[in-house]
C-alpha positions in Angstrom: -25.7 23.1 -14.5 -29.0 22.9 -16.4 -31.4 25.8 -16.2 -34.2 25.4 -13.7 -36.8 25.4 -16.5 -35.0 22.5 -18.3 -34.9 20.5 -15.1 -38.6 21.2 -14.4 -39.4 20.0 -18.0 -37.4 16.8 -17.4 -39.1 16.1 -14.1 -42.7 17.0 -15.0 -42.9 16.9 -18.8 -45.0 19.4 -20.8 -47.1 17.3 -23.2 -47.8 20.4 -25.3 -49.4 22.5 -22.6 -48.3 24.5 -19.5 -49.5 24.0 -15.9 -52.5 26.2 -16.5 -53.6 24.2 -19.6 -52.4 26.8 -22.2 -51.2 25.4 -25.4 -47.5 25.7 -26.1 -46.4 27.2 -29.4 -43.5 28.9 -30.8 -45.3 32.2 -30.2 -46.3 31.0 -26.7 -43.2 29.4 -25.2 -42.6 28.3 -21.6 -41.6 30.7 -18.9 -40.7 30.3 -15.3 -43.2 31.5 -12.7 -42.0 32.2 -9.2 -44.6 30.8 -6.8 -43.1 32.9 -4.0 -42.2 36.1 -5.8 -38.7 37.2 -6.5 -39.4 40.5 -4.8 -40.5 38.5 -1.7 -37.1 36.7 -1.7 -38.5 33.7 -3.7 -35.6 31.9 -5.3 -35.4 30.5 -8.8 -35.5 26.9 -7.7 -37.5 23.8 -8.9 -39.6 23.9 -5.7 -40.5 27.5 -6.2 -41.2 27.3 -9.9 -44.1 26.6 -12.3 -44.0 26.0 -16.0 -46.2 28.6 -17.6 -46.5 29.6 -21.2 -46.1 33.4 -21.9 -49.9 33.7 -22.3 -50.7 31.7 -19.1 -48.1 33.8 -17.2 -49.7 37.0 -18.2 -53.1 35.7 -17.4 -51.9 34.6 -13.9 -50.4 38.0 -13.3 -53.8 39.5 -14.2 -55.5 37.2 -11.8 -53.1 38.3 -9.0 -54.3 41.8 -9.3 -58.0 41.2 -10.0 -58.9 37.9 -8.4 -56.3 37.1 -5.7 -58.2 34.1 -4.3 -58.1 32.4 -7.7 -54.4 33.4 -8.1 -53.7 31.6 -4.7 -55.6 28.5 -5.8 -53.3 28.3 -8.9 -50.2 28.7 -6.8 -51.4 26.0 -4.4 -51.8 23.7 -7.4 -48.2 24.5 -8.5 -46.9 23.7 -5.1 -48.8 20.3 -5.2 -47.3 19.5 -8.6 -43.8 20.3 -7.4 -44.3 18.1 -4.3 -45.2 15.2 -6.6 -41.8 15.3 -8.3 -43.5 13.5 -11.3 -45.5 14.3 -14.4 -48.9 15.8 -14.0 -51.4 13.3 -12.6 -55.0 12.9 -13.6 -55.9 14.8 -10.3 -53.7 17.7 -11.4 -55.2 17.7 -14.8 -58.7 17.8 -13.4 -57.8 20.6 -11.0 -56.4 22.6 -14.0 -59.8 22.1 -15.8 -61.7 23.2 -12.6 -59.6 26.3 -12.2 -59.8 27.2 -15.9 -63.6 26.8 -15.7 -63.6 29.2 -12.6 -61.6 31.8 -14.6 -63.4 31.3 -18.0 -65.2 34.6 -18.1 -62.1 36.5 -16.8 -60.0 34.7 -19.4 -62.3 35.6 -22.2 -62.2 39.3 -21.2 -58.4 39.2 -20.8 -57.9 37.5 -24.2 -60.0 40.1 -25.9 -57.8 42.9 -24.6 -54.7 41.3 -25.9 
């Protein structure tokens, strides 16, 4: 059986970026994000997962602690992407841009501390 990440890639594609718009590189590979956390009995399934790069995943974890409303907006987008069962739509891409814009200052601060 194929790993969940591989099946998510097959279904949604990646096109060089993760679901938060972070560029994929050898040094910034894809990871699996639990939408409903593992510690809250969230399973590693396609429906509960998001394709995030290592950098995007760390940034999302930072948002969870510091800006929980923005964290929840991202997770709502991930749920919507999964419900589509298709590659990212233009609507999804626009929402990614909007959420990235909301988190721009936070992201700049986060990236400086790296």
